[in-house]
C-alpha positions as CSV (number, residue, x, y, z in Angstrom):
1,X,6.1,-35.4,-1.0
2,X,3.1,-37.4,-0.5
3,X,2.2,-39.9,2.4
4,X,3.5,-43.0,-0.2
5,X,6.5,-41.4,-1.2
6,X,7.5,-41.0,2.9
7,X,6.4,-44.0,3.2
8,X,8.4,-45.8,0.7
9,X,11.7,-43.6,1.5
10,X,11.4,-45.0,5.3
11,X,10.8,-48.5,4.3
12,X,14.2,-48.2,2.1
13,X,15.9,-46.9,4.9
14,X,15.0,-49.2,7.0
15,X,15.9,-52.3,4.5
16,X,19.6,-50.4,3.9
17,X,19.9,-49.8,7.8
18,X,18.9,-53.4,8.4
19,X,21.7,-54.9,5.5
20,X,24.3,-52.4,7.2
21,X,23.9,-53.7,11.0
22,X,23.6,-57.4,9.6
23,X,26.8,-56.9,7.5
24,X,28.8,-55.7,10.3
25,X,27.5,-58.2,12.7
26,X,28.5,-60.7,10.5
27,X,32.2,-59.6,10.6
28,X,32.3,-58.7,13.9
29,X,31.2,-62.6,14.4
30,X,33.8,-63.4,12.0
31,X,37.1,-61.6,13.6
32,X,35.8,-62.2,17.0
33,X,35.6,-66.2,16.4
34,X,38.7,-68.6,17.3
35,X,41.3,-70.3,14.0
36,X,41.1,-74.3,14.5
37,X,44.1,-74.8,16.2
38,X,44.7,-77.6,13.4
39,X,45.1,-74.6,10.7
40,X,47.0,-72.8,13.0
41,X,49.9,-75.6,13.5
42,X,49.6,-75.9,9.9
43,X,50.9,-72.2,9.2
44,X,53.2,-72.6,12.0
45,X,54.8,-75.5,10.6
46,X,54.9,-74.2,6.9
47,X,56.9,-70.8,8.3
48,X,59.1,-73.5,10.2
49,X,59.9,-76.0,7.3
50,X,61.4,-73.3,5.2
51,X,64.6,-73.3,7.0
52,X,64.3,-77.2,7.6
53,X,62.7,-80.8,7.6
54,X,59.8,-81.2,10.4
55,X,60.0,-83.8,12.1
56,X,57.3,-83.2,14.9
57,X,54.9,-81.4,15.9
58,X,52.0,-80.5,18.2
59,X,49.2,-77.8,19.5
60,X,47.3,-78.0,23.0
61,X,43.1,-77.2,21.5
62,X,42.7,-75.3,24.9
63,X,43.6,-71.5,24.6
64,X,45.3,-69.9,27.8
65,X,45.9,-66.6,28.7
66,X,49.6,-65.4,27.2
67,X,50.6,-63.1,30.5
68,X,53.4,-61.8,27.8
69,X,51.5,-58.6,27.1
70,X,49.3,-56.6,29.4
71,X,46.1,-57.5,27.2
72,X,46.8,-60.9,27.8
73,X,45.1,-62.3,25.1
74,X,44.1,-66.0,24.5
75,X,46.6,-68.0,22.6
76,X,47.3,-71.6,21.4
77,X,50.2,-73.1,22.5
78,X,52.2,-76.1,20.9
79,X,55.7,-77.0,19.3
80,X,57.8,-77.9,16.8
81,X,60.7,-80.6,16.0
82,X,62.7,-79.5,13.1
83,X,66.2,-80.8,12.0
84,X,69.4,-78.1,12.1
85,X,72.3,-79.4,11.0
86,X,71.8,-82.9,11.2
87,X,69.9,-82.6,14.7
88,X,66.4,-82.2,15.8
89,X,66.1,-78.7,17.2
90,X,62.8,-78.2,19.5
91,X,60.8,-75.1,20.0
92,X,58.0,-74.1,21.5
93,X,55.6,-71.3,20.1
94,X,52.6,-69.2,21.2
95,X,50.1,-68.1,18.7
96,X,47.0,-65.8,19.2
97,X,43.8,-67.9,18.6
98,X,42.0,-65.6,16.3
99,X,44.7,-64.3,14.6
100,X,46.7,-66.8,14.2
101,X,49.9,-64.8,14.8
102,X,52.9,-66.5,16.6
103,X,53.5,-64.0,19.5
104,X,56.7,-66.0,20.9
105,X,58.8,-68.6,20.0
106,X,62.0,-70.2,22.1
107,X,63.7,-73.1,21.9
108,X,63.7,-76.1,24.6
109,X,65.9,-78.8,25.3
């Protein structure tokens, strides 16, 4: 191979490597960014609304450590009030700040 071909090959490899590293960095950044607490609350409300009318809801925008698992993920804590058999029932929930997954729900009295 000539010097020019080697130079072009090295340049192409550097360019492709940079693109791969950049794409991986963007994916890593997106996956490790907390979701908006308001969006998580809207998703939780949609889930709860399948079994009754939602008459109230709230979410704390400050994340806390969830001690229910060894890994202690960060969660948003919130609540939902839903009508069930003509009476309001109050639920509390914890949702992972990165995935929005509901980790725990329980009724409150």
